[in-house]
C-alpha positions as CSV (number, residue, x, y, z in Angstrom):
1,D,162.5,263.3,67.9
2,G,163.5,260.8,70.5
3,V,165.8,258.8,68.1
4,E,169.2,258.0,69.5
5,M,172.0,258.8,67.0
6,R,175.6,257.6,67.3
7,V,178.1,260.1,65.8
8,T,181.8,259.4,65.2
9,F,184.4,261.8,64.0
10,S,187.9,261.8,62.4
11,V,190.4,264.5,63.3
12,G,193.5,265.6,61.6
13,V,196.0,267.8,63.4
14,A,198.9,269.9,62.1
15,V,201.3,271.7,64.5
16,Y,203.0,275.0,63.9
17,P,205.8,275.4,63.1
18,D,206.9,271.8,62.7
19,D,204.4,270.9,59.9
20,A,204.1,274.3,58.2
21,E,205.0,277.9,58.7
22,N,201.8,279.6,57.3
23,G,198.1,279.2,57.7
24,D,197.2,277.9,54.3
25,V,199.8,275.1,54.3
26,L,199.0,274.3,58.0
27,F,195.3,273.8,57.2
28,S,196.2,271.7,54.1
29,Q,198.5,269.4,56.2
30,A,195.7,269.0,58.8
31,D,193.2,268.1,56.1
32,R,195.6,265.4,54.8
33,A,196.0,264.0,58.3
34,M,192.2,264.0,58.6
35,F,191.7,262.0,55.4
36,Y,194.5,259.6,56.6
37,A,192.6,259.1,59.9
38,K,189.5,258.2,57.8
39,A,191.5,255.8,55.7
40,Q,192.7,254.0,58.8
41,G,189.2,253.2,59.9
42,R,187.6,256.5,61.0
43,N,186.7,257.7,64.4
44,Q,190.2,258.6,65.4
45,V,192.8,261.4,65.7
46,C,195.9,261.5,63.4
47,F,198.7,264.0,63.7
48,F,200.4,265.0,60.4
49,G,203.8,264.4,62.0
50,D,202.9,260.9,63.0
51,M,201.8,259.8,59.5
52,T,205.2,258.5,58.5
53,S,205.4,256.3,61.7
54,K,201.9,254.9,61.0
55,G,202.8,253.4,57.7
56,I,202.8,256.1,55.1
57,G,206.3,256.4,53.7
58,K,208.2,259.6,53.5
59,K,208.4,259.4,49.7
60,E,204.7,258.9,49.4
61,L,204.0,261.8,51.8
62,Y,206.3,264.0,49.8
63,I,204.5,263.1,46.5
64,Q,201.2,263.9,48.2
65,N,202.5,267.3,49.1
66,R,203.7,267.9,45.6
67,L,200.4,266.6,44.2
68,A,198.3,268.9,46.3
69,N,200.4,271.9,45.1
70,A,200.1,270.7,41.5
71,I,196.3,270.4,41.7
72,N,196.0,273.9,43.3
73,A,198.3,275.3,40.7
74,R,196.2,273.6,37.9
75,Q,199.2,271.6,36.6
76,I,197.4,268.4,35.9
77,Q,197.3,267.8,32.2
78,A,194.6,266.3,30.1
79,W,195.9,264.0,27.3
80,F,193.6,262.9,24.5
81,Q,194.0,259.2,23.4
82,P,192.4,258.5,20.0
83,I,189.9,255.6,19.7
84,V,190.1,254.2,16.2
85,S,187.6,252.1,14.3
86,A,189.2,248.8,13.3
87,R,187.0,248.7,10.2
88,S,187.7,252.1,8.7
89,G,190.9,253.2,10.5
90,A,189.3,256.5,11.3
91,C,189.5,258.2,14.7
92,V,185.9,258.1,16.0
93,S,186.3,259.2,19.5
94,V,188.8,260.3,22.2
95,E,189.5,259.1,25.7
96,V,190.6,261.8,28.1
97,L,193.5,260.8,30.4
98,A,194.9,262.7,33.4
99,R,198.7,263.1,33.4
100,W,201.0,264.8,35.9
101,H,204.6,265.8,35.3
102,D,206.5,267.1,38.4
103,D,209.5,269.3,38.1
104,E,211.5,267.2,40.6
105,L,210.0,263.7,40.3
106,G,209.2,263.6,36.5
107,W,206.2,261.7,35.2
108,I,204.0,260.2,38.0
109,P,201.8,257.3,37.0
110,P,198.0,257.8,37.3
111,A,197.9,254.6,39.3
112,T,199.9,256.4,41.9
113,F,198.5,259.9,41.9
114,I,194.8,259.2,41.3
115,P,194.3,257.2,44.5
116,M,196.4,259.8,46.3
117,A,194.1,262.6,45.1
118,E,191.2,260.5,46.5
119,N,192.9,260.0,49.9
120,I,193.7,263.7,50.4
121,G,190.2,264.8,49.3
122,L,191.3,266.6,46.0
123,I,189.9,264.2,43.4
124,R,187.0,266.4,42.8
125,E,189.2,269.4,42.0
126,L,191.4,267.2,39.8
127,G,188.5,265.8,37.9
128,Q,187.0,269.2,37.4
129,Q,190.3,270.5,35.8
130,V,190.4,267.5,33.4
131,W,186.7,268.0,32.6
132,L,187.1,271.7,31.7
133,A,190.2,270.9,29.6
134,S,188.2,268.2,27.8
135,L,185.4,270.6,27.0
136,D,187.9,273.2,25.6
137,M,189.4,270.6,23.3
138,L,186.0,269.2,22.3
139,A,184.9,272.7,21.3
140,E,188.1,273.1,19.3
141,C,187.5,269.8,17.5
142,R,183.9,270.6,16.7
143,G,185.0,274.0,15.5
144,A,187.5,272.3,13.1
145,G,184.7,270.1,11.8
146,R,185.7,266.9,13.7
147,D,182.6,265.2,14.9
148,L,184.2,263.3,17.8
149,T,182.8,262.1,21.1
150,F,184.9,262.5,24.3
151,A,185.1,259.8,27.0
152,V,185.8,261.4,30.4
153,N,186.4,259.5,33.7
154,V,184.3,260.5,36.6
155,S,185.1,259.6,40.2
156,K,182.7,258.6,42.9
157,R,183.1,261.9,44.8
158,Q,182.2,263.8,41.6
159,L,179.4,261.5,40.5
160,F,177.5,261.8,43.9
161,I,177.6,265.6,44.0
162,P,173.8,266.4,43.9
163,S,174.3,269.1,41.3
164,F,176.8,267.1,39.1
165,T,174.5,266.8,36.1
166,E,173.3,270.4,36.3
167,Q,176.9,271.7,36.5
168,A,178.0,269.5,33.5
169,L,175.1,270.8,31.4
170,T,175.9,274.4,32.3
171,E,179.6,274.0,31.1
172,L,178.4,272.4,27.9
173,N,175.8,275.1,27.2
174,R,178.5,277.7,27.8
175,R,180.4,276.3,24.8
176,D,177.4,275.4,22.7
177,L,178.0,271.7,22.9
178,A,175.5,268.9,23.1
179,P,175.5,266.2,26.0
180,N,175.6,263.3,23.5
181,A,179.2,264.4,22.7
182,V,180.3,263.2,26.1
183,I,180.7,259.6,27.4
184,W,181.0,259.4,31.2
185,E,183.3,256.5,32.2
186,V,182.4,255.1,35.5
187,T,184.4,252.2,37.0
188,E,182.7,248.9,37.6
189,S,183.3,249.2,41.4
190,V,181.4,252.5,41.6
191,A,178.6,251.7,39.2
192,L,177.8,248.2,40.4
193,R,178.8,248.0,44.0
194,D,176.9,251.2,45.0
195,V,174.1,250.4,42.7
196,E,171.3,252.3,44.4
197,N,173.1,255.7,44.5
198,A,174.8,255.2,41.2
199,T,171.7,254.1,39.3
200,V,169.9,257.4,40.2
201,R,172.7,259.6,39.0
202,L,173.5,257.6,35.9
203,Q,169.8,257.6,34.9
204,E,169.8,261.3,35.5
205,L,172.8,261.7,33.2
206,K,171.2,259.5,30.5
207,A,168.0,261.5,30.6
208,A,170.0,264.6,30.1
209,G,171.5,263.2,26.9
210,F,174.9,261.9,28.1
211,R,176.3,258.4,27.3
212,I,177.6,256.0,30.0
213,A,180.4,253.6,29.8
214,I,181.3,251.0,32.5
215,D,185.1,250.9,32.8
216,D,187.4,248.1,34.2
217,F,184.5,245.7,33.6
218,G,185.2,242.2,34.8
219,T,187.6,243.0,37.6
220,G,185.1,243.0,40.5
221,Y,182.5,240.6,41.9
222,S,179.4,242.3,40.5
223,S,176.5,240.4,39.2
224,L,175.6,240.7,35.5
225,S,172.0,241.1,36.5
226,Q,172.9,244.5,38.0
227,L,173.5,245.8,34.4
228,H,169.7,245.8,34.0
229,E,169.6,248.8,36.3
230,I,172.5,250.8,34.9
231,H,171.5,250.9,31.2
232,A,175.1,251.5,30.1
233,D,175.9,252.3,26.5
234,E,179.3,250.7,26.6
235,L,181.2,248.0,28.6
236,K,184.9,248.4,28.6
237,I,186.4,245.0,29.2
238,D,189.4,245.3,31.5
239,I,192.9,245.0,29.9
240,S,193.7,242.0,32.1
241,F,191.3,240.0,29.8
242,V,192.4,241.5,26.5
243,Q,196.1,241.0,27.2
244,R,195.6,237.2,27.5
245,I,193.1,236.7,24.8
246,H,195.6,234.7,22.7
247,E,196.6,232.4,25.5
248,P,194.6,229.1,26.1
249,A,193.3,230.3,29.5
250,G,192.5,233.7,28.2
251,L,190.8,232.5,25.0
252,S,188.2,230.6,27.0
């Protein structure tokens, strides 16, 4: 229509047989190189074999390879951390945590493998595995007469899928569970920095009956006034504040 558009592209390249000896792994390595090219500023070409010389360490690259295999093999575990009422001492809800144990490397901290999953484009698959495991445990708890709510983390890539709400409701209906049993935990950076996109999706989730929690609250530079648009049910104050609450600086 006479409108000039500027298009940029990021390319990841893997070379046979140096980077892999079969097609599936070769495509996977090229995909990782492409996401690395995007992470370096986009609109460039990155060879998988050059990634170590461009700043990504061999150990980190090795962990990435192991992580991709673990996600594809559905080896990411969902752990369930009880949330206890300080008044009654009863477990009132559960927070779902992603955990990964590698046969060679042992336990890998979430602070290490979650950003990696985002960088290599597998956070959606990882999140989906944890979500389905959460629903199975929630159904088991409800079947045992435990009326608990489950808090599940959702990444930006998951949240902004157009069919995210519809897919979540489908999985709940399949297990005869209600949306109000689920609290979606969205980090402050996602909910309040990308307010326009996040608001639409979070309002959609609220309208469907889900609850919303803003996680890591207080760590960014977001305005409190932005909370008017989000309509969150819970604010989870970041641990950096709670840990120092008995210190003079933290008490204030």
